[in-house]
C-alpha positions as CSV (number, residue, x, y, z in Angstrom):
1,X,-0.2,0.0,-0.1
2,X,1.1,3.5,-0.8
3,X,0.5,6.3,1.5
4,X,0.5,10.4,0.4
5,X,2.9,13.0,2.2
6,X,0.0,14.1,3.9
7,X,-0.8,10.9,5.1
8,X,3.3,10.1,6.4
9,X,2.7,13.5,8.1
10,X,-0.4,12.4,10.2
11,X,1.1,8.7,10.9
12,X,4.5,8.9,11.6
13,X,3.3,10.4,15.1
14,X,1.2,7.6,16.1
15,X,3.6,5.8,14.7
16,X,6.5,6.8,16.9
17,X,4.1,6.8,20.1
18,X,3.1,3.2,19.2
19,X,7.2,2.5,19.6
20,X,7.0,4.1,22.4
21,X,5.2,1.4,24.3
22,X,6.3,-1.0,22.3
23,X,7.4,-4.8,24.4
24,X,10.9,-6.0,24.2
25,X,11.3,-7.9,21.1
26,X,12.5,-11.0,24.0
27,X,11.3,-11.8,27.5
28,X,14.5,-12.2,29.1
29,X,15.0,-10.9,32.3
30,X,11.3,-9.4,32.7
31,X,10.2,-11.1,35.6
32,X,12.3,-13.4,38.1
33,X,11.9,-17.5,38.1
34,X,13.8,-20.3,39.1
35,X,14.4,-20.5,35.1
36,X,15.6,-17.8,32.0
37,X,16.5,-18.6,28.5
38,X,19.0,-16.0,27.0
39,X,17.0,-13.6,24.7
40,X,19.3,-15.7,21.5
41,X,17.5,-18.7,22.6
42,X,20.5,-20.6,23.0
43,X,20.8,-21.2,26.5
44,X,18.8,-21.7,29.9
45,X,19.6,-20.8,33.0
46,X,18.2,-22.9,35.7
47,X,18.9,-22.6,39.6
48,X,18.7,-25.9,41.6
49,X,18.0,-25.3,45.3
50,X,18.5,-28.2,46.6
51,X,22.1,-28.2,45.1
52,X,23.1,-24.8,45.4
53,X,23.8,-24.5,41.8
54,X,23.1,-23.0,38.8
55,X,22.7,-25.3,35.4
56,X,23.2,-23.9,31.9
57,X,21.4,-26.1,29.2
58,X,22.2,-25.8,25.6
59,X,19.0,-26.1,24.0
60,X,20.2,-26.7,20.5
61,X,21.3,-30.2,21.8
62,X,19.3,-30.1,25.3
63,X,22.0,-31.1,27.2
64,X,23.4,-29.6,30.4
65,X,26.8,-27.8,29.6
66,X,27.4,-26.2,32.8
67,X,26.9,-26.9,36.8
68,X,28.5,-24.2,39.0
69,X,28.5,-24.0,42.4
70,X,27.1,-20.5,43.8
71,X,25.9,-21.2,47.5
72,X,22.9,-22.3,50.0
73,X,19.6,-22.4,48.1
74,X,19.8,-20.2,45.2
75,X,16.6,-18.8,44.3
76,X,15.9,-16.1,41.1
77,X,18.5,-16.3,37.8
78,X,18.4,-14.1,35.0
79,X,20.9,-13.7,31.8
80,X,21.7,-9.7,31.9
81,X,20.7,-8.3,28.8
82,X,21.6,-9.7,25.6
83,X,24.5,-11.6,26.8
84,X,25.2,-14.4,28.4
85,X,26.7,-13.9,31.6
86,X,23.4,-14.5,34.3
87,X,23.1,-13.5,37.9
88,X,21.2,-15.5,40.3
89,X,20.2,-14.6,44.3
90,X,21.5,-16.9,46.5
91,X,18.7,-16.9,49.2
92,X,20.9,-18.3,52.6
93,X,23.7,-17.0,51.8
94,X,22.9,-12.9,51.4
95,X,24.7,-12.5,48.1
96,X,24.2,-12.6,44.6
97,X,26.3,-14.0,42.1
98,X,27.4,-13.1,38.2
99,X,28.0,-16.1,36.3
100,X,29.4,-16.4,32.9
101,X,27.1,-18.9,31.1
102,X,29.6,-19.4,28.1
103,X,32.7,-20.7,30.5
104,X,30.9,-21.6,33.4
105,X,32.8,-19.5,35.9
106,X,31.7,-17.1,38.2
107,X,32.7,-13.6,37.8
108,X,32.2,-12.4,40.9
109,X,29.5,-11.5,43.7
110,X,28.0,-9.0,45.6
111,X,26.5,-9.2,49.1
112,X,23.4,-7.9,50.3
113,X,21.5,-7.6,53.7
114,X,19.2,-10.6,53.9
115,X,17.5,-13.3,51.6
116,X,17.9,-12.4,48.1
117,X,14.8,-14.1,46.2
118,X,13.8,-12.6,42.6
119,X,16.1,-10.8,40.6
120,X,15.5,-9.1,37.0
121,X,17.9,-7.5,34.6
122,X,17.2,-4.0,32.4
123,X,17.4,-4.9,28.5
124,X,20.7,-3.4,28.4
125,X,21.8,-5.5,31.3
126,X,23.4,-3.2,33.0
127,X,21.5,-3.1,35.9
128,X,19.9,-6.1,38.1
129,X,17.2,-5.7,40.7
130,X,16.9,-8.0,43.3
131,X,13.7,-8.4,45.9
132,X,14.9,-9.2,49.9
133,X,12.4,-11.7,51.0
134,X,13.5,-10.2,54.7
135,X,12.7,-7.0,55.6
136,X,11.0,-6.2,52.2
137,X,13.3,-4.1,49.8
138,X,14.8,-4.1,46.2
139,X,18.3,-3.4,45.7
140,X,19.6,-2.2,42.5
141,X,23.2,-3.6,41.3
142,X,25.3,-2.1,38.8
143,X,26.4,-5.4,36.3
144,X,29.9,-3.8,35.6
145,X,31.4,-2.6,39.3
146,X,28.8,-5.7,40.9
147,X,28.1,-2.7,43.7
148,X,25.0,-1.9,45.0
149,X,23.7,1.4,43.8
150,X,20.3,1.8,45.3
151,X,18.0,0.2,47.7
152,X,14.7,1.2,49.0
153,X,11.9,-0.7,51.1
154,X,8.8,-2.0,49.6
155,X,7.1,-3.8,51.7
156,X,7.0,-6.5,53.8
157,X,8.9,-10.4,53.2
158,X,9.0,-9.0,49.4
159,X,9.6,-11.7,46.9
160,X,7.9,-11.7,43.2
161,X,9.7,-9.0,41.2
162,X,9.0,-8.1,37.3
163,X,10.4,-5.3,35.1
164,X,8.6,-3.0,32.5
165,X,9.7,-3.0,29.1
166,X,10.9,0.6,29.3
167,X,13.1,-0.7,32.5
168,X,11.5,2.7,34.2
169,X,8.8,0.4,36.7
170,X,9.3,-2.6,39.1
171,X,6.4,-4.6,40.0
172,X,7.0,-6.7,43.3
173,X,4.6,-9.1,45.1
174,X,5.0,-9.2,49.2
175,X,4.6,-13.2,50.3
176,X,2.7,-13.4,52.6
177,X,-0.2,-10.3,51.6
178,X,-0.3,-11.1,48.0
179,X,0.1,-7.2,47.7
180,X,1.7,-6.0,44.3
181,X,3.7,-2.8,44.0
182,X,5.0,-0.8,41.6
183,X,7.8,0.9,42.0
184,X,9.7,4.0,40.0
185,X,13.0,2.1,39.3
186,X,14.9,5.5,39.3
187,X,13.8,6.8,42.7
188,X,12.3,4.0,44.6
189,X,8.7,5.8,45.2
190,X,5.4,3.9,45.0
191,X,3.9,4.9,41.6
192,X,0.6,2.4,42.2
193,X,-0.3,-0.9,44.3
194,X,-3.2,-3.3,44.6
195,X,-4.0,-5.0,47.7
196,X,-5.0,-8.6,48.1
197,X,-7.7,-9.4,50.0
198,X,-7.0,-10.7,53.7
199,X,-6.9,-14.6,53.2
200,X,-4.2,-14.2,50.1
201,X,-1.1,-15.7,51.0
202,X,2.2,-17.1,49.5
203,X,2.8,-14.9,46.2
204,X,6.1,-15.8,45.2
205,X,6.1,-14.4,41.4
206,X,5.0,-12.2,38.9
207,X,4.8,-11.8,35.2
208,X,3.7,-9.5,33.0
209,X,1.8,-9.7,29.6
210,X,4.3,-8.7,26.9
211,X,2.0,-6.4,25.2
212,X,-1.2,-6.0,27.7
213,X,-1.3,-3.7,30.7
214,X,-1.9,-7.1,33.3
215,X,0.2,-9.0,35.5
216,X,-0.4,-11.9,36.9
217,X,0.5,-13.6,40.2
218,X,0.2,-17.4,41.5
219,X,-0.8,-17.4,45.2
220,X,-3.1,-19.5,47.5
221,X,-5.9,-17.9,49.8
222,X,-6.0,-19.3,53.3
223,X,-9.3,-19.0,54.9
224,X,-7.8,-19.5,58.8
225,X,-11.2,-19.4,60.8
226,X,-12.7,-22.8,59.0
227,X,-12.1,-25.7,61.3
228,X,-10.1,-28.5,60.7
229,X,-8.8,-26.4,58.1
230,X,-12.0,-28.1,55.6
231,X,-11.6,-26.4,52.2
232,X,-9.7,-23.6,53.6
233,X,-6.3,-23.2,50.8
234,X,-7.7,-22.4,47.1
235,X,-5.2,-21.8,44.3
236,X,-5.7,-18.3,42.9
237,X,-4.2,-17.2,40.3
238,X,-4.8,-12.8,40.4
239,X,-4.5,-10.5,37.5
240,X,-4.1,-7.0,37.7
241,X,-4.7,-4.3,35.8
242,X,-1.5,-2.2,35.5
243,X,-3.5,0.8,33.4
244,X,-3.9,3.7,35.9
245,X,-8.2,3.7,36.3
246,X,-10.5,3.8,39.3
247,X,-12.1,1.3,40.7
248,X,-11.0,-2.7,41.9
249,X,-8.1,-3.7,39.1
250,X,-7.7,-6.6,40.4
251,X,-9.0,-9.9,39.8
252,X,-8.8,-13.6,41.1
253,X,-9.5,-16.9,39.0
254,X,-9.5,-19.7,41.2
255,X,-7.7,-22.6,39.5
256,X,-9.7,-25.3,41.1
257,X,-13.0,-23.9,39.0
258,X,-10.9,-24.8,35.4
259,X,-11.5,-28.5,34.8
260,X,-14.6,-30.2,36.3
261,X,-13.8,-28.4,39.8
262,X,-10.7,-30.7,39.7
263,X,-8.2,-29.1,42.6
264,X,-5.1,-28.2,42.2
265,X,-2.7,-27.2,45.0
266,X,0.6,-25.0,45.2
267,X,0.6,-22.5,42.2
268,X,4.3,-21.7,42.1
269,X,5.2,-19.9,38.4
270,X,3.5,-18.6,35.7
271,X,4.9,-17.7,32.0
272,X,3.1,-16.2,28.8
273,X,3.9,-16.9,25.2
274,X,5.8,-13.9,23.3
275,X,2.7,-13.4,21.4
276,X,0.5,-12.9,24.5
277,X,-1.9,-15.9,24.0
278,X,-1.4,-18.6,26.1
279,X,-0.6,-18.7,29.2
280,X,0.8,-21.1,31.6
281,X,0.7,-22.4,36.0
282,X,2.5,-25.1,37.5
283,X,1.0,-26.6,40.8
284,X,3.8,-27.7,42.9
285,X,1.7,-29.9,45.3
286,X,-0.2,-31.9,42.7
287,X,2.6,-32.0,40.1
288,X,0.6,-30.8,36.8
289,X,-0.4,-27.5,35.0
290,X,-3.0,-25.8,33.4
291,X,-2.8,-24.3,29.9
292,X,-4.8,-21.3,29.3
293,X,-5.9,-18.9,26.7
294,X,-5.4,-15.4,27.2
295,X,-8.4,-13.8,26.9
296,X,-8.5,-9.7,26.0
297,X,-12.1,-8.9,27.1
298,X,-10.7,-7.7,30.5
299,X,-13.6,-10.0,32.1
300,X,-12.6,-13.8,31.9
301,X,-9.2,-13.0,30.9
302,X,-8.0,-17.0,31.0
303,X,-10.1,-19.7,29.7
304,X,-9.0,-23.2,29.9
305,X,-6.8,-25.2,27.6
306,X,-5.3,-28.2,28.7
307,X,-3.7,-29.9,31.5
308,X,-0.1,-31.6,31.8
309,X,0.7,-33.8,34.2
310,X,3.9,-33.6,35.0
311,X,6.5,-34.4,37.6
312,X,7.6,-34.4,40.9
313,X,7.1,-31.0,42.5
314,X,7.2,-28.0,39.9
315,X,8.7,-24.7,40.7
316,X,9.3,-23.3,37.6
317,X,8.0,-22.6,33.6
318,X,9.6,-20.2,30.7
319,X,9.3,-19.7,27.0
320,X,11.3,-20.1,24.4
321,X,11.8,-16.4,22.8
322,X,10.4,-18.0,19.5
323,X,7.4,-19.4,21.4
324,X,7.4,-22.1,20.0
325,X,8.9,-24.2,23.2
326,X,8.4,-24.2,27.3
327,X,10.1,-25.7,29.6
328,X,9.1,-27.0,32.9
329,X,11.4,-27.2,36.1
330,X,10.7,-30.7,38.1
331,X,12.3,-29.7,41.1
332,X,12.2,-33.1,43.2
333,X,13.0,-34.7,39.7
334,X,16.3,-32.7,39.3
335,X,15.5,-32.3,35.6
336,X,14.3,-29.7,32.7
337,X,11.3,-30.6,30.5
338,X,10.7,-29.3,27.0
339,X,7.1,-29.3,26.0
340,X,5.9,-28.2,22.2
341,X,3.9,-25.0,22.6
342,X,1.1,-26.0,19.9
343,X,0.9,-30.1,20.5
344,X,2.2,-29.6,24.3
345,X,4.0,-33.1,23.5
346,X,7.1,-33.6,25.6
347,X,10.2,-32.8,23.5
348,X,13.0,-33.5,25.8
349,X,14.1,-34.2,29.1
350,X,17.1,-32.3,30.4
351,X,18.9,-33.8,34.1
352,X,20.1,-30.8,35.4
353,X,22.1,-32.6,38.7
354,X,22.4,-34.5,41.0
355,X,19.9,-35.8,43.4
356,X,21.6,-34.4,46.8
357,X,19.7,-35.6,49.2
358,X,19.8,-39.5,50.6
359,X,17.3,-41.4,48.9
360,X,15.4,-41.5,52.5
361,X,15.4,-37.5,52.5
362,X,14.6,-37.1,48.9
363,X,11.0,-39.8,49.7
364,X,10.5,-37.6,52.4
365,X,10.6,-34.1,50.9
366,X,8.5,-35.9,47.8
367,X,5.9,-36.8,50.1
368,X,6.3,-33.3,52.1
369,X,5.5,-31.1,48.8
370,X,2.3,-33.5,47.6
371,X,-0.9,-33.0,47.6
372,X,-1.8,-36.4,46.3
373,X,-2.4,-39.8,47.6
374,X,-1.2,-40.8,50.5
375,X,-1.2,-37.8,51.7
376,X,-3.9,-36.2,51.2
377,X,-7.2,-37.3,49.3
378,X,-8.9,-33.8,48.0
379,X,-5.9,-32.6,46.6
380,X,-5.8,-29.3,48.4
381,X,-3.3,-29.1,50.8
382,X,0.3,-30.3,50.8
383,X,2.5,-30.1,54.3
384,X,4.4,-27.6,52.2
385,X,1.3,-25.3,51.5
386,X,1.7,-24.4,55.5
387,X,5.3,-25.0,55.6
388,X,6.9,-23.9,52.5
389,X,11.0,-24.9,52.4
390,X,10.7,-24.9,56.5
391,X,9.1,-21.7,56.8
392,X,6.0,-20.9,58.3
393,X,3.3,-19.3,56.4
394,X,2.9,-16.3,58.5
395,X,-1.1,-17.5,59.6
396,X,-3.0,-17.9,62.9
397,X,-5.2,-20.9,62.0
398,X,-8.1,-21.6,64.2
399,X,-7.7,-25.0,65.1
400,X,-10.1,-27.1,67.0
401,X,-7.3,-27.2,69.8
402,X,-7.9,-23.2,69.4
403,X,-5.5,-20.2,68.2
404,X,-2.0,-21.6,66.4
405,X,0.2,-19.9,64.9
406,X,2.3,-21.6,62.7
407,X,5.4,-21.9,63.4
408,X,8.9,-22.7,61.3
409,X,10.7,-25.9,61.0
410,X,13.9,-24.8,61.5
411,X,16.0,-26.6,64.5
412,X,12.9,-28.3,65.3
413,X,15.4,-31.9,65.0
414,X,16.8,-30.5,68.0
415,X,14.0,-29.1,70.0
416,X,11.5,-31.9,69.8
417,X,8.5,-31.9,71.5
418,X,6.3,-30.6,68.6
419,X,3.8,-27.8,68.5
420,X,2.9,-25.0,71.0
421,X,1.2,-27.9,73.1
422,X,4.0,-30.3,72.4
423,X,1.3,-33.0,71.7
424,X,3.5,-34.7,69.2
425,X,6.9,-36.1,70.7
426,X,7.9,-37.6,67.2
427,X,7.4,-36.4,63.0
428,X,5.6,-39.5,63.2
429,X,2.6,-38.7,64.9
430,X,1.6,-36.7,62.0
431,X,0.5,-39.9,60.4
432,X,-2.8,-39.0,62.9
433,X,-2.9,-35.6,60.8
434,X,-2.2,-37.2,57.3
435,X,-5.3,-39.6,58.1
436,X,-7.0,-37.1,59.7
437,X,-9.9,-34.7,58.8
438,X,-7.2,-32.2,57.8
439,X,-5.5,-34.1,54.6
440,X,-8.2,-37.0,54.4
441,X,-4.8,-39.2,53.4
442,X,-4.3,-43.0,52.8
443,X,-1.4,-42.1,55.2
444,X,1.9,-44.1,55.1
445,X,1.5,-46.5,57.4
446,X,-0.3,-50.2,56.9
447,X,-2.6,-50.8,59.6
448,X,-2.9,-49.2,63.1
449,X,-1.3,-46.7,64.9
450,X,-0.1,-45.6,68.1
451,X,-1.5,-42.4,69.9
452,X,0.8,-39.3,69.9
453,X,2.9,-38.9,72.9
454,X,2.8,-43.1,73.3
455,X,4.6,-46.1,71.9
456,X,6.6,-44.4,69.4
457,X,5.6,-44.7,65.4
458,X,8.8,-44.6,64.4
459,X,9.5,-47.4,62.8
460,X,6.4,-48.8,61.8
461,X,6.2,-47.4,58.0
462,X,9.8,-46.7,55.6
463,X,7.6,-43.6,53.8
464,X,6.8,-42.4,57.2
465,X,10.3,-42.6,58.7
466,X,11.3,-40.5,55.4
467,X,9.3,-37.9,55.7
468,X,10.6,-37.4,59.5
469,X,13.7,-37.6,57.9
470,X,13.2,-34.8,55.9
471,X,11.4,-32.6,58.3
472,X,14.2,-32.5,60.6
473,X,16.8,-31.5,58.1
474,X,15.7,-27.8,58.3
475,X,18.3,-25.4,59.8
476,X,19.3,-21.9,60.8
477,X,21.1,-19.3,59.2
478,X,23.1,-16.3,61.3
479,X,20.8,-13.2,61.9
480,X,21.8,-10.1,59.6
481,X,21.6,-8.1,62.5
482,X,24.7,-9.8,63.9
483,X,27.2,-9.9,60.6
484,X,29.6,-7.7,62.4
485,X,28.9,-9.5,66.0
486,X,27.0,-8.1,68.6
487,X,26.3,-4.0,68.7
488,X,26.2,-2.4,71.9
489,X,22.9,-2.2,71.8
490,X,22.6,-6.3,71.4
491,X,24.9,-6.8,74.0
492,X,23.1,-4.7,76.6
493,X,20.3,-6.5,75.7
494,X,21.9,-9.7,76.2
495,X,22.7,-9.1,79.9
496,X,19.0,-8.0,80.3
497,X,17.8,-11.4,78.8
498,X,19.8,-13.5,81.2
499,X,19.3,-10.9,83.8
500,X,17.7,-12.4,87.1
501,X,15.3,-9.5,86.4
502,X,13.9,-10.7,83.1
503,X,14.2,-14.6,83.8
504,X,13.8,-15.1,80.2
505,X,16.6,-17.7,80.1
506,X,14.7,-19.3,82.9
507,X,12.5,-21.5,79.7
508,X,14.4,-20.1,76.7
509,X,17.7,-21.3,77.5
510,X,20.6,-23.3,76.3
511,X,21.8,-22.9,72.2
512,X,18.3,-22.9,70.8
513,X,16.9,-20.9,73.5
514,X,14.5,-23.1,74.5
515,X,13.8,-26.1,77.0
516,X,12.7,-28.4,74.9
517,X,14.4,-31.7,74.7
518,X,13.8,-35.0,72.7
519,X,15.2,-37.1,75.4
520,X,13.6,-35.4,78.5
521,X,10.6,-35.5,79.8
522,X,7.7,-32.9,77.9
523,X,8.2,-29.2,80.1
524,X,5.5,-26.8,79.2
525,X,4.9,-23.4,80.7
526,X,2.0,-21.4,81.6
527,X,3.6,-17.9,80.9
528,X,-0.1,-16.4,80.7
529,X,-0.8,-15.8,77.2
530,X,-3.8,-18.5,77.1
531,X,-5.8,-15.9,78.3
532,X,-5.3,-14.0,74.7
533,X,-6.7,-17.2,73.4
534,X,-10.7,-17.3,74.2
535,X,-10.5,-20.8,71.9
536,X,-8.2,-22.7,74.1
537,X,-8.4,-26.7,74.9
538,X,-5.3,-27.5,75.5
539,X,-3.7,-24.8,77.4
540,X,-2.8,-23.1,79.4
541,X,0.6,-24.7,79.1
542,X,2.7,-24.2,76.6
543,X,6.0,-25.7,75.1
544,X,8.8,-22.7,74.8
545,X,9.8,-21.9,71.5
546,X,13.5,-21.5,69.9
547,X,14.4,-17.6,69.8
548,X,16.4,-18.5,67.2
549,X,15.3,-16.8,64.3
550,X,12.7,-14.6,65.8
551,X,13.3,-11.7,63.8
552,X,11.6,-12.9,60.6
553,X,8.8,-14.9,62.2
554,X,6.2,-12.4,63.1
555,X,3.0,-12.2,64.7
556,X,4.1,-14.1,67.7
557,X,3.1,-16.2,70.3
558,X,0.4,-19.2,70.3
559,X,-2.4,-17.2,69.4
560,X,-0.5,-14.8,66.9
561,X,-1.5,-11.7,67.9
562,X,1.4,-10.2,68.8
563,X,2.6,-8.3,65.6
564,X,5.6,-6.9,67.1
565,X,8.4,-8.1,69.9
566,X,7.8,-5.1,71.6
567,X,4.3,-5.7,71.7
568,X,5.4,-9.6,72.9
569,X,7.1,-8.0,76.4
570,X,4.2,-5.5,76.9
571,X,0.8,-5.5,75.9
572,X,0.5,-9.6,75.5
573,X,2.9,-10.4,78.8
574,X,0.2,-10.2,81.5
575,X,1.3,-9.2,85.1
576,X,5.1,-10.0,83.7
577,X,4.0,-14.1,83.6
578,X,6.1,-13.7,80.6
579,X,9.3,-12.6,82.1
580,X,10.2,-9.4,84.0
581,X,9.7,-6.7,81.3
582,X,7.6,-4.4,82.8
583,X,9.9,-2.5,84.7
584,X,12.3,-1.5,81.6
585,X,12.9,1.6,80.4
586,X,12.0,2.4,76.6
587,X,15.5,2.1,76.2
588,X,16.3,-1.4,77.8
589,X,13.4,-2.7,75.9
590,X,15.2,-1.7,72.8
591,X,18.3,-3.4,74.1
592,X,16.4,-6.4,74.6
593,X,14.4,-6.4,71.1
594,X,18.1,-5.7,69.5
595,X,19.3,-9.0,70.9
596,X,16.1,-11.0,70.2
597,X,16.7,-9.5,66.7
598,X,20.5,-11.1,66.9
599,X,19.7,-14.5,67.2
600,X,21.4,-16.8,66.3
601,X,24.7,-14.7,66.4
602,X,26.9,-17.9,65.8
603,X,26.3,-21.4,64.8
604,X,23.9,-23.4,67.7
605,X,25.2,-27.0,66.7
606,X,28.5,-27.2,67.9
607,X,27.2,-25.8,71.3
608,X,24.3,-28.5,71.4
609,X,26.6,-30.9,70.4
610,X,29.2,-30.3,73.5
611,X,26.3,-29.8,76.0
612,X,25.2,-33.2,74.9
613,X,22.2,-32.5,73.1
614,X,20.8,-35.1,70.6
615,X,19.5,-35.0,67.7
616,X,16.6,-36.4,65.9
617,X,17.6,-37.4,62.5
618,X,14.0,-39.0,61.6
């Protein structure tokens, strides 16, 4: 078609306007994931959390060419612009590691405050942005100097991260609230935000549509007020309208409404084809995925196309730049599987790392993460739905025995018995939970089981022992507040903690700051907190929880009503039953809190071994 000069004069400004909003030609680095593909489509990078490595896959040969050690529990990985250099966020080492995918060599690393998770690159590759799960920040790193060039607070417990096509905006998700925040990449100022519902939870990733003003985030809904957890956890994909407008700009699509009300569990990652027409979401609990059609109607948004059975614990999905192939990361099969986007047929299976666990621990971890039989009959919940990677879910559940704040599994091997009420003295007692109203699974033991706290259930089932072996593997990382040792304030707080005045160490004693002991008789204490839990049926005496890692595990106490450590020491410490803190000055309370935030400031295991404490391995 030919255009006259006049039509060119009027059309050119429109063309320039459209080009200014045009998306990137490739998707590498636009949203964080355990997977990323180079913009030329030649290489795939995979972050292997369990192995502590990043694997590089040659996509022409469908073969692993490098596996690079990066540290404990790497999470997000991103190629830098159009290069074959990349960066990964190493969660438990508090570093961002830079790599050369061609050579398989480390190029350097950058230390950050704590828990780097999501990571994305600018289109030019000159910067990466990284979320810090704790305390909720985004860090900007200059990739040439590998120095932190900017840092800003963006909420609490921030994980998911995506960058706009023009590199001007960052979209992040709060893990425990599913709040989405748009941040100016230069100033760190909030441009816009979209709140989740009060029940929304565990939002790890966020994906931007390549052509429309939409963002997609997988998460769950946790209805904490439902007894026995009956029907209380739902798989959700929320879709955010990122274009400024009035009114509601966020909608939830229940993933269990797509295929004859088939339930799925633990949505973990999403991806969209470059043409914006096909959407993928993987479910780490039911080991499957939905392939959906993207509908440009601002109403239905997604329609069901197909469901695929995947491998064990799928945690990542990525689409090739040409849109012809998508890749699934099965975290507990330690492989990448390539599928044809049109036919959905499997093209290749690529091993990315060796199993770093014993066969027993691997079996236990697979059981812990699955929402399938024999663990669950209704598919809606796995152990990992409330204890993802051994962390708490940030919720307080209305259980039949009363309010119960979800606890971390870190250090559990050293601090049996288990639960706030110490009603389980071994992990194997959770066979009652598997068979019970919560999970309604077939169970891991053939025949009858022993009552909790009675004769051991250990040894009745290889699978049950394996789940116990995995559950007892979770360890602590050192507090970010003690990287340079105890501050003067924390040292003053330490003196107060161990003083006869406060009596904190009366119960919170030993290397794990808990008098729970798997070899002695069960010890419980009445510290006056049951008065704030009117539905309590098992109290008022409770097991002493460890204080290690307490800086990041709010809310506090069995009822989860204390939002801060300050409230633990004041509002919910009735008549000083939970330690003598009412007489402390404001400065003394601040010092005591600084000490608590610094725990652990040293590895507790050598002290525990020297003291003759017993670790429960399974």
